[in-house]
PLY file of the C-alpha trace (Angstrom):
ply
format ascii 1.0
element vertex 261
property float x
property float y
property float z
element edge 260
property int vertex1
property int vertex2
end_header
105.08 78.49 34.70
103.12 81.54 35.62
105.87 82.61 38.43
108.77 81.47 36.06
107.07 84.28 33.37
106.71 86.89 36.03
110.42 86.65 37.29
111.15 88.36 33.90
108.49 90.86 34.59
109.64 94.86 33.66
108.01 95.45 37.19
110.49 95.66 40.23
107.78 95.20 42.43
106.30 92.06 40.65
109.49 90.19 40.55
110.18 91.00 44.18
106.66 89.49 44.98
107.92 86.22 43.10
111.48 86.27 44.70
109.42 86.35 48.39
107.18 83.47 47.50
107.90 80.03 49.16
106.38 78.39 46.87
108.52 80.04 43.88
110.14 77.12 41.50
114.10 77.22 41.03
113.40 78.13 37.67
112.07 81.51 38.99
114.27 82.21 41.68
117.73 81.40 39.75
117.56 84.65 37.41
116.33 86.82 40.31
119.77 86.11 42.26
121.28 88.21 39.51
118.48 90.84 39.25
119.59 94.45 38.61
117.38 95.57 41.96
118.91 95.05 45.15
115.77 94.24 46.97
114.88 91.66 44.71
117.82 89.79 45.37
117.22 90.60 49.29
113.70 88.68 48.85
115.73 85.73 47.45
118.21 85.81 50.21
115.31 85.61 52.76
113.25 83.03 50.90
113.74 79.35 52.86
112.98 77.70 49.15
116.16 79.32 47.96
118.48 76.54 47.16
121.80 76.12 48.72
123.59 76.87 45.31
121.35 80.39 45.20
121.97 81.28 48.79
125.94 80.83 48.02
126.03 83.02 45.05
124.07 85.62 47.07
126.35 85.63 50.49
128.91 86.71 47.88
126.69 89.58 46.41
128.46 93.01 46.35
125.60 94.38 48.37
125.64 94.04 52.01
122.08 93.84 52.94
121.77 90.89 50.32
124.72 89.17 52.05
123.17 90.01 55.65
119.64 88.79 54.72
121.11 85.07 53.87
122.46 84.92 57.32
118.78 84.85 58.25
117.64 82.11 55.82
116.56 79.09 57.84
117.99 77.12 54.85
121.58 78.71 55.32
123.82 75.48 56.06
127.49 74.76 56.92
128.72 75.55 53.72
127.32 78.76 53.63
128.49 79.60 57.23
131.85 78.67 55.98
131.96 80.94 53.68
130.21 83.88 56.29
133.27 82.84 58.48
136.06 83.68 55.67
134.56 87.06 54.69
135.94 90.45 55.24
132.42 91.61 56.11
132.75 92.00 59.87
128.60 92.41 60.34
128.31 89.28 58.34
130.42 87.53 60.88
128.58 88.95 63.73
125.40 87.47 62.22
127.60 84.00 62.04
128.41 84.60 65.86
124.90 84.77 66.95
123.42 81.83 64.64
121.87 78.75 67.00
123.17 76.62 64.48
126.80 77.70 64.62
128.87 74.23 64.65
131.23 74.15 67.49
134.53 73.99 64.91
133.48 77.54 63.29
132.55 78.98 66.94
136.01 77.73 67.94
137.40 79.98 65.10
135.65 82.76 65.55
136.98 83.01 69.30
140.34 84.46 67.13
138.01 86.68 65.08
139.98 90.06 64.49
137.10 92.09 65.47
136.14 92.65 69.35
132.47 93.21 68.38
132.13 89.77 66.55
133.80 87.96 69.53
131.02 89.82 71.93
128.31 88.69 69.78
129.59 85.00 70.04
129.93 85.48 73.59
126.18 86.91 74.18
124.98 84.03 71.80
126.99 80.95 72.17
125.51 77.68 73.92
129.05 76.25 73.99
130.70 75.92 77.51
134.24 75.75 75.99
133.67 78.68 73.95
132.00 80.62 76.95
135.65 79.58 79.06
137.61 80.74 76.18
136.04 84.14 75.85
136.32 84.70 79.33
139.95 85.09 79.19
139.63 87.34 76.46
141.50 90.84 77.13
139.03 93.00 75.55
136.53 94.30 78.26
133.59 94.27 75.87
134.18 90.70 74.81
134.06 89.50 78.70
131.08 92.04 79.25
129.06 90.12 76.06
129.83 86.85 77.92
128.29 88.55 80.88
125.27 89.09 79.17
124.84 85.25 78.41
122.15 83.40 80.42
123.94 79.99 79.60
127.17 80.87 81.81
127.91 78.14 84.75
128.07 79.17 88.08
131.57 79.00 88.22
131.92 81.20 84.90
129.47 83.80 86.34
132.09 83.59 89.51
134.70 84.72 87.52
132.87 87.39 85.82
131.75 88.73 89.30
135.54 89.19 90.21
136.09 90.55 86.82
138.28 93.93 87.16
136.23 96.12 84.65
133.27 97.83 86.14
131.41 97.52 82.79
131.64 93.81 82.95
130.45 93.43 86.82
127.62 95.59 85.87
126.54 93.79 82.82
126.37 90.87 84.67
124.18 91.84 87.48
121.78 93.30 84.98
121.85 90.23 83.07
121.81 86.80 85.51
121.19 85.44 88.80
124.25 85.00 90.90
124.97 83.00 93.69
124.70 84.20 97.48
128.28 84.46 97.66
128.99 86.55 94.55
125.59 88.99 95.34
127.51 89.31 99.13
130.90 90.98 97.61
129.08 92.67 94.70
126.97 94.70 97.07
129.68 96.11 98.76
131.48 96.49 95.37
133.60 99.92 95.30
132.23 101.12 91.87
128.90 103.16 92.30
128.00 101.80 88.68
127.94 98.18 90.20
125.99 99.06 92.86
123.41 101.11 91.03
123.01 98.45 88.64
122.09 95.84 91.27
119.81 98.35 93.03
117.92 98.16 89.22
118.32 94.78 88.24
115.46 92.26 87.76
117.66 89.24 88.99
118.40 90.76 92.43
116.65 89.45 95.25
114.73 91.53 97.54
117.00 90.98 100.83
120.15 92.30 98.79
118.31 95.19 97.43
116.77 95.88 100.62
120.81 96.04 102.13
121.26 98.60 98.74
118.56 100.93 100.37
121.03 101.73 103.03
124.03 102.19 100.68
126.35 105.04 101.20
125.66 106.93 97.86
122.30 108.14 97.95
121.75 107.55 94.08
122.11 103.90 95.04
120.07 103.94 97.96
117.09 105.75 96.35
117.30 103.65 93.39
116.74 100.21 95.35
113.94 102.33 97.45
112.05 103.19 94.28
112.53 99.64 92.56
109.43 98.18 91.77
109.18 94.87 89.96
109.07 95.11 86.43
110.51 98.66 86.20
114.60 97.14 86.39
116.72 96.76 83.57
115.56 93.71 81.96
117.84 90.51 80.90
119.45 91.06 78.63
120.02 89.18 75.38
119.24 91.03 72.70
117.79 88.56 69.94
120.33 87.97 66.94
120.18 90.74 64.52
118.34 90.26 61.59
119.32 92.93 59.47
116.51 94.95 57.01
117.53 97.77 54.91
115.10 100.74 55.79
112.23 100.85 53.07
113.25 103.01 50.53
110.36 105.94 49.63
109.40 106.00 46.19
111.06 103.67 43.40
113.19 101.30 44.40
116.84 101.65 43.61
119.09 99.45 41.64
122.37 98.36 42.80
124.49 100.94 41.01
127.02 101.15 43.87
127.78 98.45 45.92
127.92 98.95 49.80
130.32 97.18 51.81
0 1
1 2
2 3
3 4
4 5
5 6
6 7
7 8
8 9
9 10
10 11
11 12
12 13
13 14
14 15
15 16
16 17
17 18
18 19
19 20
20 21
21 22
22 23
23 24
24 25
25 26
26 27
27 28
28 29
29 30
30 31
31 32
32 33
33 34
34 35
35 36
36 37
37 38
38 39
39 40
40 41
41 42
42 43
43 44
44 45
45 46
46 47
47 48
48 49
49 50
50 51
51 52
52 53
53 54
54 55
55 56
56 57
57 58
58 59
59 60
60 61
61 62
62 63
63 64
64 65
65 66
66 67
67 68
68 69
69 70
70 71
71 72
72 73
73 74
74 75
75 76
76 77
77 78
78 79
79 80
80 81
81 82
82 83
83 84
84 85
85 86
86 87
87 88
88 89
89 90
90 91
91 92
92 93
93 94
94 95
95 96
96 97
97 98
98 99
99 100
100 101
101 102
102 103
103 104
104 105
105 106
106 107
107 108
108 109
109 110
110 111
111 112
112 113
113 114
114 115
115 116
116 117
117 118
118 119
119 120
120 121
121 122
122 123
123 124
124 125
125 126
126 127
127 128
128 129
129 130
130 131
131 132
132 133
133 134
134 135
135 136
136 137
137 138
138 139
139 140
140 141
141 142
142 143
143 144
144 145
145 146
146 147
147 148
148 149
149 150
150 151
151 152
152 153
153 154
154 155
155 156
156 157
157 158
158 159
159 160
160 161
161 162
162 163
163 164
164 165
165 166
166 167
167 168
168 169
169 170
170 171
171 172
172 173
173 174
174 175
175 176
176 177
177 178
178 179
179 180
180 181
181 182
182 183
183 184
184 185
185 186
186 187
187 188
188 189
189 190
190 191
191 192
192 193
193 194
194 195
195 196
196 197
197 198
198 199
199 200
200 201
201 202
202 203
203 204
204 205
205 206
206 207
207 208
208 209
209 210
210 211
211 212
212 213
213 214
214 215
215 216
216 217
217 218
218 219
219 220
220 221
221 222
222 223
223 224
224 225
225 226
226 227
227 228
228 229
229 230
230 231
231 232
232 233
233 234
234 235
235 236
236 237
237 238
238 239
239 240
240 241
241 242
242 243
243 244
244 245
245 246
246 247
247 248
248 249
249 250
250 251
251 252
252 253
253 254
254 255
255 256
256 257
257 258
258 259
259 260
């Protein structure tokens, strides 16, 4: 009862504290989903005790930070993800694409997302080999580059990426994952200096390949291979799924006055 009373406290800080409590009852959280202060609503959106009905309201909030917070809530279920799939908010769809709980049927729809960024994020984080196969054929290089950073690709998929016509894709691949001897043998003589340089500094390239690169025709590549030290190379790769946090406001918390899309 105390938390329910405090949910209507005149202080934003108090209401935000209630909104953040995992033991807050539904009667306390429900009115806070409509709070005039965006940070209070965002706190409810992150609270794992928030009901699906309240998350459904918040995922449609006018403020983008509130919507994005819903994506990181462990209570978010398929019904919420269905709404995220259909939103016009590209970042919200991108957060959906990075979700570990993403259902195969939703992932299949994101393959054709209008935004290359969303497809790239799907390619980097998906666990579905069929989705990876589909994105390997994407005509946008940044999407294939996202797939190249995915550690769940198969040997066959990595070989396909090693033969990609775009330099950035091949360079991303050698920085991110281990490759077969056959793929390494081809890439060590890659026509692009950028790819060979990436190999020279990659933590995933074996010592004998790096030794070959110390004799590379390009001195920058050769020098990078000679100077390489374990732990100093380009690390793998896959960025953790984004969990959007708005920069902390200084001073008094602002209310949601203008919407943010």
